[in-house]
MDAnalysis code that builds the backbone (N, CA, C; Angstrom):
import MDAnalysis as mda
import numpy as np

u = mda.Universe.empty(552, n_residues=184, atom_resindex=np.repeat(np.arange(184), 3), trajectory=True)
u.add_TopologyAttr("name", ["N", "CA", "C"] * 184)
u.add_TopologyAttr("resid", np.arange(1, 185))
u.add_TopologyAttr("resname", ["UNK", "UNK", "UNK", "UNK", "UNK", "UNK", "UNK", "UNK", "UNK", "UNK", "UNK", "UNK", "UNK", "UNK", "UNK", "UNK", "UNK", "UNK", "UNK", "UNK", "UNK", "UNK", "UNK", "UNK", "UNK", "UNK", "UNK", "UNK", "UNK", "UNK", "UNK", "UNK", "UNK", "UNK", "UNK", "UNK", "UNK", "UNK", "UNK", "UNK", "UNK", "UNK", "UNK", "UNK", "UNK", "UNK", "UNK", "UNK", "UNK", "UNK", "UNK", "UNK", "UNK", "UNK", "UNK", "UNK", "UNK", "UNK", "UNK", "UNK", "UNK", "UNK", "UNK", "UNK", "UNK", "UNK", "UNK", "UNK", "UNK", "UNK", "UNK", "UNK", "UNK", "UNK", "UNK", "UNK", "UNK", "UNK", "UNK", "UNK", "UNK", "UNK", "UNK", "UNK", "UNK", "UNK", "UNK", "UNK", "UNK", "UNK", "UNK", "UNK", "UNK", "UNK", "UNK", "UNK", "UNK", "UNK", "UNK", "UNK", "UNK", "UNK", "UNK", "UNK", "UNK", "UNK", "UNK", "UNK", "UNK", "UNK", "UNK", "UNK", "UNK", "UNK", "UNK", "UNK", "UNK", "UNK", "UNK", "UNK", "UNK", "UNK", "UNK", "UNK", "UNK", "UNK", "UNK", "UNK", "UNK", "UNK", "UNK", "UNK", "UNK", "UNK", "UNK", "UNK", "UNK", "UNK", "UNK", "UNK", "UNK", "UNK", "UNK", "UNK", "UNK", "UNK", "UNK", "UNK", "UNK", "UNK", "UNK", "UNK", "UNK", "UNK", "UNK", "UNK", "UNK", "UNK", "UNK", "UNK", "UNK", "UNK", "UNK", "UNK", "UNK", "UNK", "UNK", "UNK", "UNK", "UNK", "UNK", "UNK", "UNK", "UNK", "UNK", "UNK", "UNK", "UNK", "UNK", "UNK", "UNK", "UNK", "UNK", "UNK"])
u.atoms.positions = np.array([
    [92.285, 78.100, 109.501],
    [92.903, 78.402, 108.219],
    [92.543, 79.818, 107.757],
    [91.338, 80.268, 108.083],
    [90.923, 81.627, 107.711],
    [91.894, 82.660, 108.287],
    [92.190, 82.528, 109.575],
    [93.068, 83.489, 110.242],
    [94.436, 83.553, 109.560],
    [94.988, 82.394, 109.235],
    [96.302, 82.351, 108.591],
    [96.255, 82.995, 107.209],
    [95.171, 82.756, 106.478],
    [95.024, 83.373, 105.152],
    [95.054, 84.892, 105.266],
    [94.296, 85.442, 106.222],
    [94.236, 86.902, 106.356],
    [95.539, 87.476, 106.888],
    [96.277, 86.686, 107.666],
    [97.600, 87.125, 108.113],
    [98.541, 87.254, 106.919],
    [98.560, 86.241, 106.066],
    [99.399, 86.289, 104.863],
    [98.932, 87.410, 103.936],
    [97.617, 87.555, 103.789],
    [97.067, 88.608, 102.942],
    [97.552, 89.980, 103.404],
    [97.472, 90.231, 104.701],
    [97.937, 91.515, 105.235],
    [99.438, 91.686, 105.035],
    [100.188, 90.606, 105.238],
    [101.647, 90.671, 105.124],
    [102.102, 90.999, 103.705],
    [101.317, 90.614, 102.707],
    [101.698, 90.856, 101.312],
    [100.953, 92.051, 100.720],
    [99.656, 92.105, 100.950],
    [98.835, 93.125, 100.290],
    [99.071, 94.529, 100.854],
    [99.311, 94.647, 102.145],
    [99.544, 95.981, 102.711],
    [100.801, 96.619, 102.114],
    [101.970, 95.970, 102.210],
    [103.137, 96.626, 101.598],
    [103.029, 96.738, 100.076],
    [102.391, 95.761, 99.444],
    [102.248, 95.805, 97.983],
    [101.405, 96.977, 97.508],
    [100.265, 97.195, 98.175],
    [99.411, 98.312, 97.758],
    [100.007, 99.655, 98.178],
    [100.704, 99.688, 99.304],
    [101.385, 100.931, 99.693],
    [102.469, 101.296, 98.684],
    [103.197, 100.301, 98.207],
    [104.208, 100.547, 97.169],
    [103.542, 101.036, 95.883],
    [102.449, 100.393, 95.506],
    [101.713, 100.818, 94.305],
    [101.242, 102.264, 94.443],
    [100.752, 102.604, 95.617],
    [100.302, 103.977, 95.892],
    [101.440, 104.974, 95.762],
    [102.558, 104.627, 96.368],
    [103.703, 105.525, 96.339],
    [104.172, 105.763, 94.899],
    [104.300, 104.691, 94.142],
    [104.733, 104.816, 92.745],
    [103.700, 105.609, 91.948],
    [102.412, 105.337, 92.170],
    [101.362, 106.063, 91.458],
    [101.412, 107.550, 91.801],
    [101.631, 107.862, 93.052],
    [101.729, 109.262, 93.471],
    [102.950, 109.940, 92.835],
    [104.080, 109.253, 92.852],
    [105.329, 109.843, 92.367],
    [105.427, 109.881, 90.845],
    [104.929, 108.828, 90.177],
    [105.131, 108.701, 88.732],
    [103.832, 108.714, 87.923],
    [102.694, 108.751, 88.590],
    [101.372, 108.708, 87.940],
    [101.201, 107.448, 87.093],
    [101.702, 106.329, 87.642],
    [101.526, 105.031, 87.011],
    [101.743, 103.942, 88.052],
    [101.100, 102.785, 87.816],
    [101.337, 101.614, 88.654],
    [101.973, 100.571, 87.736],
    [103.190, 100.143, 88.054],
    [103.905, 99.250, 87.123],
    [103.262, 97.876, 86.978],
    [103.345, 97.360, 85.756],
    [102.793, 96.032, 85.460],
    [103.423, 94.943, 86.311],
    [104.730, 95.023, 86.546],
    [105.404, 93.966, 87.313],
    [104.814, 93.859, 88.711],
    [104.464, 94.991, 89.307],
    [103.905, 94.979, 90.658],
    [102.482, 94.428, 90.644],
    [101.674, 94.884, 89.689],
    [100.303, 94.366, 89.586],
    [100.296, 92.867, 89.322],
    [101.170, 92.409, 88.426],
    [101.222, 90.979, 88.111],
    [101.684, 90.171, 89.325],
    [102.693, 90.675, 90.036],
    [103.177, 89.963, 91.230],
    [102.073, 89.860, 92.286],
    [101.359, 90.962, 92.524],
    [100.260, 90.925, 93.496],
    [99.162, 89.965, 93.061],
    [98.820, 89.983, 91.789],
    [97.779, 89.102, 91.263],
    [98.166, 87.635, 91.413],
    [99.366, 87.281, 90.967],
    [99.794, 85.879, 91.034],
    [99.959, 85.399, 92.470],
    [100.481, 86.256, 93.334],
    [100.590, 85.888, 94.754],
    [99.208, 85.698, 95.371],
    [98.265, 86.554, 95.009],
    [96.905, 86.428, 95.531],
    [96.261, 85.120, 95.129],
    [96.353, 84.787, 93.839],
    [95.755, 83.536, 93.362],
    [96.467, 82.319, 93.966],
    [97.788, 82.403, 94.086],
    [98.554, 81.293, 94.671],
    [98.200, 81.096, 96.143],
    [98.059, 82.193, 96.858],
    [97.707, 82.103, 98.277],
    [96.297, 81.561, 98.446],
    [95.391, 82.010, 97.596],
    [94.023, 81.467, 97.626],
    [94.066, 79.950, 97.400],
    [94.860, 79.517, 96.413],
    [94.967, 78.084, 96.112],
    [95.578, 77.320, 97.285],
    [96.612, 77.861, 97.888],
    [97.301, 77.200, 98.999],
    [96.364, 76.948, 100.183],
    [95.578, 77.978, 100.510],
    [94.731, 77.863, 101.698],
    [93.376, 77.213, 101.417],
    [92.827, 77.422, 100.230],
    [91.448, 76.993, 99.988],
    [91.260, 76.096, 98.766],
    [92.341, 75.745, 98.097],
    [92.240, 74.870, 96.931],
    [91.519, 75.548, 95.777],
    [90.800, 74.739, 95.020],
    [90.121, 75.267, 93.824],
    [89.041, 76.292, 94.152],
    [88.401, 76.139, 95.305],
    [87.385, 77.132, 95.663],
    [88.039, 78.489, 95.926],
    [89.242, 78.477, 96.479],
    [89.987, 79.718, 96.672],
    [90.398, 80.345, 95.358],
    [90.837, 79.509, 94.430],
    [91.195, 80.025, 93.100],
    [89.963, 80.650, 92.448],
    [88.831, 79.973, 92.578],
    [87.586, 80.520, 92.018],
    [87.218, 81.851, 92.637],
    [87.338, 81.947, 93.968],
    [87.033, 83.214, 94.650],
    [88.012, 84.299, 94.223],
    [89.282, 83.939, 94.091],
    [90.287, 84.903, 93.645],
    [90.038, 85.383, 92.224],
    [89.697, 84.448, 91.341],
    [89.406, 84.826, 89.952],
    [88.155, 85.687, 89.863],
    [87.145, 85.345, 90.645],
    [85.925, 86.155, 90.648],
    [86.203, 87.555, 91.201],
    [86.989, 87.638, 92.273],
    [87.383, 88.931, 92.819],
    [88.179, 89.742, 91.806],
    [89.071, 89.063, 91.090],
    [89.863, 89.710, 90.041],
    [88.942, 90.287, 88.963],
    [87.961, 89.506, 88.537],
    [87.027, 89.975, 87.508],
    [86.180, 91.140, 88.000],
    [85.774, 91.104, 89.262],
    [85.010, 92.221, 89.832],
    [85.876, 93.485, 89.839],
    [87.106, 93.366, 90.340],
    [88.011, 94.518, 90.375],
    [88.269, 95.081, 88.990],
    [88.511, 94.204, 88.043],
    [88.738, 94.615, 86.659],
    [87.477, 95.248, 86.069],
    [86.344, 94.590, 86.291],
    [85.084, 95.056, 85.706],
    [84.639, 96.410, 86.222],
    [84.954, 96.719, 87.465],
    [84.542, 98.000, 88.045],
    [85.242, 99.191, 87.400],
    [86.456, 98.978, 86.897],
    [87.234, 100.111, 86.381],
    [87.526, 100.067, 84.894],
    [87.144, 98.996, 84.217],
    [87.494, 98.899, 82.800],
    [86.755, 99.948, 81.961],
    [85.501, 100.231, 82.281],
    [84.756, 101.237, 81.501],
    [85.351, 102.628, 81.683],
    [85.641, 103.076, 82.919],
    [86.304, 104.383, 83.036],
    [87.642, 104.437, 82.284],
    [88.398, 103.338, 82.277],
    [89.639, 103.308, 81.503],
    [89.349, 103.432, 80.018],
    [88.340, 102.693, 79.523],
    [87.984, 102.756, 78.100],
    [87.538, 104.162, 77.689],
    [87.026, 104.908, 78.665],
    [86.596, 106.280, 78.402],
    [87.762, 107.269, 78.563],
    [88.964, 106.739, 78.812],
    [90.166, 107.547, 78.999],
    [90.074, 108.417, 80.247],
    [89.398, 107.887, 81.268],
    [89.241, 108.625, 82.511],
    [90.238, 108.222, 83.578],
    [91.015, 107.180, 83.313],
    [92.020, 106.731, 84.281],
    [93.041, 105.853, 83.564],
    [94.111, 105.560, 84.262],
    [95.158, 104.738, 83.681],
    [94.883, 103.249, 83.835],
    [95.501, 102.468, 82.969],
    [95.332, 101.016, 82.995],
    [95.937, 100.398, 84.250],
    [96.963, 101.030, 84.811],
    [97.585, 100.505, 86.021],
    [96.611, 100.447, 87.190],
    [95.721, 101.438, 87.271],
    [94.713, 101.444, 88.334],
    [93.732, 100.283, 88.161],
    [93.362, 99.997, 86.919],
    [92.455, 98.886, 86.626],
    [93.114, 97.575, 87.043],
    [94.364, 97.404, 86.665],
    [95.089, 96.178, 86.992],
    [95.341, 96.058, 88.490],
    [95.569, 97.186, 89.166],
    [95.744, 97.153, 90.623],
    [94.471, 96.660, 91.303],
    [93.324, 97.165, 90.874],
    [92.060, 96.733, 91.483],
    [91.804, 95.256, 91.192],
    [92.188, 94.774, 90.021],
    [92.058, 93.342, 89.710],
    [92.963, 92.511, 90.620],
    [94.190, 92.989, 90.847],
    [95.128, 92.270, 91.720],
    [94.611, 92.248, 93.155],
    [94.062, 93.364, 93.618],
    [93.466, 93.412, 94.953],
    [92.323, 92.394, 95.039],
    [91.532, 92.317, 93.977],
    [90.414, 91.374, 93.933],
    [90.847, 89.928, 94.059],
    [92.020, 89.586, 93.530],
    [92.517, 88.211, 93.634],
    [92.738, 87.819, 95.095],
    [93.041, 88.771, 95.928],
    [93.230, 88.526, 97.352],
    [91.914, 88.556, 98.119],
    [91.075, 89.543, 97.822],
    [89.895, 89.797, 98.653],
    [88.657, 89.008, 98.263],
    [88.608, 88.486, 97.053],
    [87.381, 87.842, 96.592],
    [86.374, 88.895, 96.153],
    [85.237, 88.468, 95.602],
    [84.325, 89.420, 94.964],
    [83.675, 90.440, 95.900],
    [83.156, 90.024, 97.030],
    [82.400, 90.960, 97.870],
    [83.305, 91.997, 98.531],
    [84.410, 91.554, 99.099],
    [85.316, 92.518, 99.733],
    [85.970, 93.433, 98.692],
    [86.138, 92.947, 97.480],
    [86.650, 93.802, 96.404],
    [85.649, 94.906, 96.100],
    [84.391, 94.553, 96.066],
    [83.345, 95.553, 95.839],
    [83.335, 96.589, 96.962],
    [83.440, 96.132, 98.211],
    [83.493, 97.060, 99.348],
    [84.734, 97.953, 99.253],
    [85.863, 97.347, 98.949],
    [87.122, 98.077, 98.860],
    [87.044, 99.152, 97.784],
    [86.517, 98.789, 96.637],
    [86.356, 99.762, 95.549],
    [85.408, 100.881, 95.958],
    [84.264, 100.516, 96.534],
    [83.279, 101.532, 96.930],
    [83.861, 102.531, 97.911],
    [84.568, 102.026, 98.899],
    [85.194, 102.908, 99.875],
    [86.287, 103.752, 99.215],
    [87.079, 103.134, 98.348],
    [88.113, 103.875, 97.618],
    [87.523, 104.956, 96.728],
    [86.383, 104.672, 96.119],
    [85.726, 105.665, 95.268],
    [85.240, 106.862, 96.089],
    [84.674, 106.593, 97.256],
    [84.226, 107.687, 98.131],
    [85.434, 108.506, 98.591],
    [86.483, 107.833, 99.020],
    [87.697, 108.526, 99.459],
    [88.285, 109.336, 98.310],
    [88.299, 108.752, 97.109],
    [88.797, 109.474, 95.936],
    [87.961, 110.697, 95.618],
    [86.646, 110.572, 95.739],
    [85.758, 111.708, 95.483],
    [85.975, 112.835, 96.468],
    [86.063, 112.477, 97.746],
    [86.299, 113.494, 98.773],
    [87.670, 114.151, 98.555],
    [88.672, 113.345, 98.252],
    [90.016, 113.868, 97.991],
    [90.004, 114.821, 96.800],
    [89.286, 114.444, 95.748],
    [89.206, 115.306, 94.564],
    [88.567, 116.649, 94.907],
    [87.499, 116.627, 95.686],
    [86.836, 117.879, 96.076],
    [87.794, 118.747, 96.896],
    [88.501, 118.131, 97.837],
    [89.470, 118.878, 98.652],
    [90.561, 119.468, 97.762],
    [91.067, 118.672, 96.821],
    [92.105, 119.163, 95.905],
    [91.593, 120.342, 95.082],
    [90.379, 120.239, 94.578],
    [89.793, 121.301, 93.760],
    [89.634, 122.580, 94.574],
    [89.061, 122.446, 95.761],
    [88.806, 123.624, 96.593],
    [90.096, 124.247, 97.124],
    [91.061, 123.416, 97.488],
    [92.303, 123.942, 98.064],
    [93.204, 124.609, 97.028],
    [93.009, 124.282, 95.753],
    [93.828, 124.900, 94.709],
    [93.078, 126.010, 93.976],
    [91.840, 126.275, 94.388],
    [91.079, 127.348, 93.762],
    [90.672, 127.052, 92.325],
    [90.430, 125.803, 92.019],
    [90.096, 125.412, 90.640],
    [88.638, 124.975, 90.483],
    [87.759, 125.489, 91.315],
    [86.360, 125.085, 91.261],
    [85.734, 125.415, 89.908],
    [85.964, 126.608, 89.429],
    [85.371, 127.003, 88.134],
    [85.850, 126.082, 87.011],
    [87.153, 125.818, 86.975],
    [87.694, 124.950, 85.920],
    [87.183, 123.515, 86.082],
    [87.023, 123.068, 87.323],
    [86.486, 121.723, 87.559],
    [85.063, 121.619, 87.022],
    [84.270, 122.670, 87.202],
    [82.898, 122.677, 86.679],
    [82.905, 122.631, 85.148],
    [83.813, 123.362, 84.534],
    [83.946, 123.325, 83.067],
    [84.322, 121.912, 82.631],
    [85.290, 121.306, 83.308],
    [85.731, 119.950, 82.958],
    [84.604, 118.928, 83.137],
    [83.816, 119.080, 84.188],
    [82.679, 118.176, 84.394],
    [81.682, 118.327, 83.247],
    [81.452, 119.540, 82.821],
    [80.570, 119.776, 81.669],
    [81.097, 119.104, 80.411],
    [82.395, 119.181, 80.197],
    [83.000, 118.525, 79.031],
    [82.851, 117.006, 79.117],
    [83.037, 116.462, 80.304],
    [82.886, 115.010, 80.490],
    [81.434, 114.601, 80.247],
    [80.498, 115.387, 80.736],
    [79.077, 115.073, 80.524],
    [78.736, 115.135, 79.040],
    [79.267, 116.108, 78.338],
    [79.039, 116.195, 76.891],
    [79.641, 114.980, 76.188],
    [80.825, 114.574, 76.604],
    [81.473, 113.392, 76.032],
    [80.597, 112.154, 76.224],
    [80.017, 112.003, 77.408],
    [79.215, 110.824, 77.735],
    [77.840, 110.838, 77.084],
    [77.429, 111.972, 76.560],
    [76.088, 112.076, 75.978],
    [76.019, 111.588, 74.535],
    [77.164, 111.260, 73.958],
    [77.173, 110.844, 72.556],
    [77.889, 109.507, 72.393],
    [77.257, 108.548, 71.743],
    [77.914, 107.250, 71.518],
    [79.193, 107.383, 70.682],
    [79.277, 108.438, 69.875],
    [80.454, 108.630, 69.037],
    [81.660, 109.115, 69.841],
    [81.434, 109.772, 70.956],
    [82.557, 110.348, 71.698],
    [82.825, 109.694, 73.053],
    [81.905, 108.872, 73.556],
    [82.041, 108.357, 74.918],
    [83.361, 107.611, 75.143],
    [83.843, 106.885, 74.148],
    [85.093, 106.149, 74.293],
    [86.244, 106.785, 73.519],
    [86.068, 108.015, 73.088],
    [87.131, 108.713, 72.366],
    [88.108, 109.340, 73.357],
    [89.229, 109.793, 72.842],
    [90.211, 110.457, 73.699],
    [89.826, 111.897, 74.001],
    [88.781, 112.396, 73.356],
    [88.328, 113.756, 73.620],
    [87.953, 113.889, 75.098],
    [88.412, 114.943, 75.715],
    [88.110, 115.238, 77.119],
    [88.531, 114.103, 78.054],
    [89.670, 113.501, 77.745],
    [90.222, 112.466, 78.615],
    [90.834, 113.116, 79.846],
    [91.133, 112.314, 80.846],
    [91.744, 112.835, 82.074],
    [93.053, 113.561, 81.745],
    [93.860, 112.991, 80.865],
    [95.138, 113.613, 80.512],
    [94.957, 114.906, 79.728],
    [93.869, 115.019, 78.983],
    [93.671, 116.203, 78.144],
    [93.405, 117.466, 78.956],
    [93.013, 117.306, 80.225],
    [92.749, 118.486, 81.040],
    [94.038, 119.179, 81.465],
    [95.150, 118.461, 81.371],
    [96.477, 119.047, 81.573],
    [96.582, 120.012, 82.726],
    [96.876, 121.268, 82.422],
    [97.112, 122.269, 83.458],
    [95.829, 122.807, 84.074],
    [94.670, 122.476, 83.500],
    [93.417, 122.998, 84.057],
    [92.964, 122.217, 85.278],
    [93.563, 121.073, 85.525],
    [93.174, 120.283, 86.693],
    [94.400, 119.589, 87.268],
    [94.241, 119.118, 88.469],
    [95.285, 118.369, 89.142],
    [94.839, 116.911, 89.167],
    [95.568, 116.040, 88.465],
    [95.150, 114.647, 88.365],
    [95.367, 113.918, 89.684],
    [94.383, 113.127, 90.067],
    [94.443, 112.334, 91.290],
    [95.017, 110.961, 90.952],
    [96.137, 110.577, 91.576],
    [96.639, 109.215, 91.372],
    [95.690, 108.236, 92.058],
    [94.841, 107.573, 91.284],
    [93.729, 106.799, 91.826],
    [94.164, 105.573, 92.618],
    [95.409, 105.139, 92.428],
    [95.916, 104.031, 93.234],
    [95.937, 104.358, 94.713],
    [96.053, 105.647, 95.048],
    [96.102, 106.050, 96.452],
    [94.756, 105.802, 97.144],
    [93.627, 106.334, 96.646],
    [92.360, 106.036, 97.326],
    [91.969, 104.556, 97.249],
    [92.353, 103.869, 96.174],
    [92.078, 102.430, 96.101],
    [92.825, 101.694, 97.213],
    [94.056, 102.105, 97.468],
    [94.838, 101.497, 98.542],
    [94.231, 101.799, 99.902],
    [93.857, 103.043, 100.135],
    [93.273, 103.406, 101.430],
    [91.982, 102.613, 101.665],
    [91.138, 102.523, 100.649],
    [89.913, 101.729, 100.768],
    [90.218, 100.275, 101.092],
    [91.229, 99.723, 100.425],
    [91.614, 98.333, 100.661],
    [92.146, 98.145, 102.078],
    [92.971, 99.076, 102.544],
    [93.526, 98.956, 103.891],
    [92.434, 99.028, 104.958],
    [91.452, 99.872, 104.748],
    [90.338, 99.962, 105.710],
    [89.530, 98.673, 105.715],
    [89.255, 98.119, 104.537],
    [88.507, 96.854, 104.455],
    [89.318, 95.720, 105.073],
    [90.627, 95.681, 104.834],
    [91.470, 94.658, 105.461],
    [91.437, 94.788, 106.985],
    [91.520, 96.017, 107.481],
    [91.461, 96.224, 108.928],
    [90.114, 95.769, 109.473],
    [89.043, 96.111, 108.794],
    [87.708, 95.703, 109.230],
    [87.582, 94.182, 109.236],
    [88.130, 93.540, 108.218],
    [88.059, 92.078, 108.121],
    [88.865, 91.415, 109.233],
    [90.081, 91.874, 109.435],
    [90.934, 91.222, 110.429],
    [90.487, 91.527, 111.857],
    [89.822, 92.664, 112.065],
    [89.338, 93.025, 113.399],
    [87.900, 92.543, 113.636],
    [87.284, 91.983, 112.609],
    [85.926, 91.470, 112.741],
    [84.859, 92.540, 112.805],
    [85.124, 93.682, 112.224],
    [84.169, 94.808, 112.244],
    [83.097, 94.641, 111.181],
    [81.949, 95.163, 111.441],
    [80.867, 95.285, 110.473],
    [80.452, 93.969, 109.828],
    [80.769, 92.861, 110.431],
    [80.373, 91.578, 109.884],
    [81.093, 91.212, 108.585],
    [82.203, 91.876, 108.310],
    [82.958, 91.612, 107.067],
    [83.796, 90.369, 107.258],
])
């Protein structure tokens, strides 16, 4: 039953997250209809293959995915679609693989951001923006304000559609899981 679950997961989650990535790249948003469809399909598939324990694992994975990104969203550092995408991914992967997927996506996103900064010659402005973010985080009055939000940097930075690295991280974890790599 495990093998069949991961086959269905790959058949739905791969095209679903690739679509989310494409839309995020093109429009800088991940639509609610897509996140909701992925979430409900994930929970339904968990229920079909594993019953209530699958639903529990899916819900826990959803909460992990949501919990990892809700604070950055509250700080206006990313869009809500990315938070919901990670929650939907969690419904499929369960808590531990969601954590791995996020961690890998975060590393990929960080490396991508550095490459984007260096390739566009915006290192100085990126350092200024990092200073502004650090100042924002140093005060309880401003940490969750819109001051120095990702959108406020406008032309001084190039925004990274975070659904893309989240998808790449998820695809690598799915490949590792289905190929039996790293004990995942």
